[in-house]
C-alpha positions as CSV (number, residue, x, y, z in Angstrom):
1,M,48.5,55.7,-125.5
2,G,45.9,54.0,-127.9
3,N,46.5,54.7,-131.9
4,R,44.4,57.8,-131.9
5,E,46.3,59.5,-129.2
6,D,49.6,58.4,-130.8
7,L,48.3,59.9,-134.1
8,L,47.3,63.2,-132.4
9,A,50.6,63.3,-130.6
10,G,52.4,62.5,-134.1
11,A,50.4,65.2,-135.9
12,R,51.2,67.9,-133.3
13,R,55.2,66.8,-133.7
14,C,54.7,67.2,-137.4
15,L,53.0,70.5,-137.1
16,E,55.7,71.7,-135.1
17,E,58.6,70.4,-137.5
18,K,57.1,70.7,-140.9
19,G,53.9,72.8,-140.5
20,Y,50.3,72.3,-142.1
21,L,50.8,72.2,-145.7
22,R,54.0,70.1,-146.0
23,T,53.0,67.3,-143.7
24,T,52.1,64.2,-145.3
25,V,50.3,60.9,-144.3
26,R,53.5,58.9,-144.2
27,D,55.1,61.7,-141.9
28,I,52.4,61.5,-139.4
29,A,52.6,57.5,-139.3
30,T,56.1,57.5,-139.0
31,A,56.0,60.2,-136.2
32,A,53.0,58.2,-134.4
33,K,54.7,54.7,-135.1
34,V,51.4,53.5,-136.5
35,S,50.1,52.3,-139.9
36,M,49.0,55.1,-142.3
37,A,45.7,53.1,-142.5
38,A,45.1,54.0,-138.9
39,I,44.6,57.7,-140.0
40,G,41.7,57.0,-142.1
41,Y,40.3,54.6,-139.5
42,H,40.4,57.0,-136.6
43,F,39.9,60.4,-138.5
44,G,39.0,59.7,-142.0
45,S,41.8,61.9,-143.5
46,R,44.9,63.5,-143.0
47,E,43.3,67.0,-143.0
48,A,40.9,66.1,-140.4
49,L,43.6,64.7,-138.2
50,L,45.8,67.7,-138.6
51,N,42.7,70.1,-137.9
52,E,42.1,68.3,-134.6
53,A,45.7,68.5,-133.7
54,L,46.2,72.3,-134.6
55,I,42.7,73.2,-132.8
56,A,44.1,71.3,-129.7
57,A,47.3,73.3,-129.7
58,I,45.5,76.6,-130.1
59,E,43.1,75.7,-127.0
60,E,46.1,74.7,-125.3
61,W,47.8,78.2,-126.0
62,G,44.4,79.9,-124.9
63,A,44.4,78.2,-121.8
64,L,47.9,79.7,-120.9
65,G,46.7,83.3,-121.4
66,G,45.4,85.6,-118.8
67,G,43.4,89.0,-118.9
68,P,43.8,92.0,-116.7
69,D,44.5,91.1,-113.3
70,G,44.9,92.8,-110.0
71,R,48.6,93.8,-110.8
72,D,49.6,97.3,-110.1
73,G,49.7,99.7,-112.8
74,S,47.1,101.4,-115.1
75,A,44.5,99.7,-117.3
76,A,46.9,100.8,-120.3
77,E,50.1,99.3,-118.5
78,R,48.2,96.1,-117.9
79,Y,47.0,96.0,-121.5
80,A,50.5,96.6,-122.8
81,A,51.8,93.7,-120.5
82,L,49.1,91.5,-121.8
83,W,50.4,92.3,-125.2
84,D,54.1,91.5,-124.2
85,G,52.9,88.1,-122.9
86,T,51.0,87.4,-126.2
87,I,53.9,88.5,-128.4
88,S,56.2,86.3,-126.3
89,T,54.5,83.2,-127.9
90,Y,54.8,84.4,-131.4
91,E,58.5,83.4,-130.6
92,S,58.1,80.4,-128.4
93,H,55.3,79.0,-130.4
94,R,56.3,80.2,-133.8
95,W,55.5,76.9,-135.4
96,L,51.8,77.1,-134.0
97,W,51.3,80.5,-135.6
98,L,52.8,79.4,-139.0
99,A,50.8,76.3,-139.0
100,S,47.5,78.7,-138.4
101,V,48.5,80.8,-141.2
102,E,49.0,77.9,-143.7
103,A,45.6,76.4,-142.3
104,F,43.9,79.7,-143.1
105,V,45.3,79.7,-146.6
106,H,44.2,76.1,-147.0
107,A,40.7,76.8,-145.6
108,Q,39.9,79.0,-148.9
109,T,39.5,75.8,-150.8
110,S,38.5,73.6,-147.9
111,P,34.9,74.3,-146.6
112,E,35.2,72.0,-143.6
113,L,38.4,73.5,-142.4
114,R,36.8,77.1,-142.9
115,E,33.8,76.4,-141.1
116,I,36.0,75.0,-138.0
117,L,38.4,78.1,-138.2
118,A,35.2,80.3,-138.3
119,V,33.7,78.6,-135.4
120,G,37.0,79.1,-133.7
121,Q,37.1,82.8,-134.5
122,R,33.5,83.2,-132.9
123,E,34.7,81.5,-129.9
124,G,37.9,83.5,-129.8
125,R,36.0,87.0,-130.0
126,R,34.0,86.0,-127.2
127,G,36.9,84.7,-125.0
128,V,39.1,87.6,-125.7
129,T,36.2,89.8,-124.6
130,A,35.7,87.9,-121.3
131,Q,39.7,88.1,-121.0
132,L,39.8,91.8,-121.4
133,T,36.7,92.6,-119.3
134,G,37.5,90.1,-116.2
135,G,34.0,88.5,-116.6
136,P,32.8,85.0,-117.6
137,E,32.3,84.3,-121.4
138,D,28.7,83.5,-120.8
139,A,28.0,87.1,-119.4
140,V,29.8,89.3,-121.8
141,E,27.4,91.3,-124.2
142,D,27.0,90.5,-127.8
143,A,27.7,94.1,-128.7
144,D,31.1,93.9,-127.0
145,V,32.0,90.6,-128.5
146,R,31.2,92.2,-132.1
147,T,33.4,95.4,-131.1
148,L,36.0,94.9,-128.4
149,G,36.4,91.3,-129.2
150,S,36.6,91.6,-133.0
151,V,39.1,94.6,-132.7
152,H,41.4,92.9,-130.3
153,L,41.4,89.7,-132.4
154,A,42.0,91.7,-135.6
155,L,45.0,93.1,-133.7
156,M,46.3,89.7,-132.7
157,S,46.2,88.7,-136.2
158,G,47.9,91.6,-137.5
159,V,50.6,91.8,-134.9
160,M,51.3,88.1,-135.2
161,I,52.1,88.5,-139.0
162,Q,54.3,91.4,-138.5
163,W,56.3,89.3,-135.7
164,L,56.3,86.4,-138.1
165,T,57.6,88.4,-140.8
166,D,59.6,91.0,-139.5
167,P,60.2,90.8,-135.8
168,E,63.0,93.6,-135.7
169,H,60.4,96.2,-136.5
170,A,57.3,94.7,-135.2
171,P,55.7,96.6,-132.3
172,G,55.7,95.9,-128.7
173,G,53.0,96.4,-125.9
174,R,53.6,99.9,-125.3
175,E,53.8,100.8,-128.8
176,I,50.5,99.1,-129.4
177,V,48.8,101.0,-126.6
178,A,50.3,104.3,-128.2
179,G,49.0,103.5,-131.6
180,L,45.6,102.7,-130.2
181,R,45.6,106.1,-128.3
182,A,46.7,108.0,-131.5
183,L,44.0,106.2,-133.5
184,A,41.2,107.1,-130.9
185,N,42.6,110.7,-130.9
186,L,42.5,110.7,-134.5
187,L,38.9,109.7,-134.6
188,E,37.9,111.9,-131.9
189,A,39.5,115.0,-133.6
190,R,37.9,114.3,-136.9
191,G,34.4,113.7,-135.1
192,E,31.4,112.0,-136.7
193,G,30.7,112.7,-140.3
194,S,34.2,113.9,-141.2
195,A,36.0,112.6,-144.4
196,P,38.4,109.5,-143.7
197,P,42.1,110.0,-143.8
198,A,43.4,110.2,-147.6
199,A,44.7,106.8,-148.7
């Protein structure tokens, strides 16, 4: 590998071992076995390198996922199984999700990183919509992206935080489906124009 590829691989190892915020220029250079100056030459900054390594890792994870397929079972059972598969990565790829949370916090003071994450979220909404509906990304309706995609992405973030914080009490796939059904029933029972539940 060239220095650029070595640096990306080194940054990936540092993300796995130290996380986003605690990784230093020296850490990356040591892991990549190149000079610290090479980071500035190839990426401009430590942050730009870490961002690229993190986004690549997230895209790699995304490529492993699959939407509802032809497996036996109801749509709800397949959706629960999809969730169980996602939840398993909160354990197997714990470093990735922790680094993502750290990057989100850092992005609040880094406009460049915030824009990168915002673009990733927009792409993620469309990607999960296609995943859930079983169609190509370029064919999904914008309204579905704004609704189905946004809600599923919000659930992913919330469930991820629960599993990272308190895995013993975090929900599994069947519980998530049951919770969505309960919420849908609650909304249906109240009807349009009814007052929201008391806080």
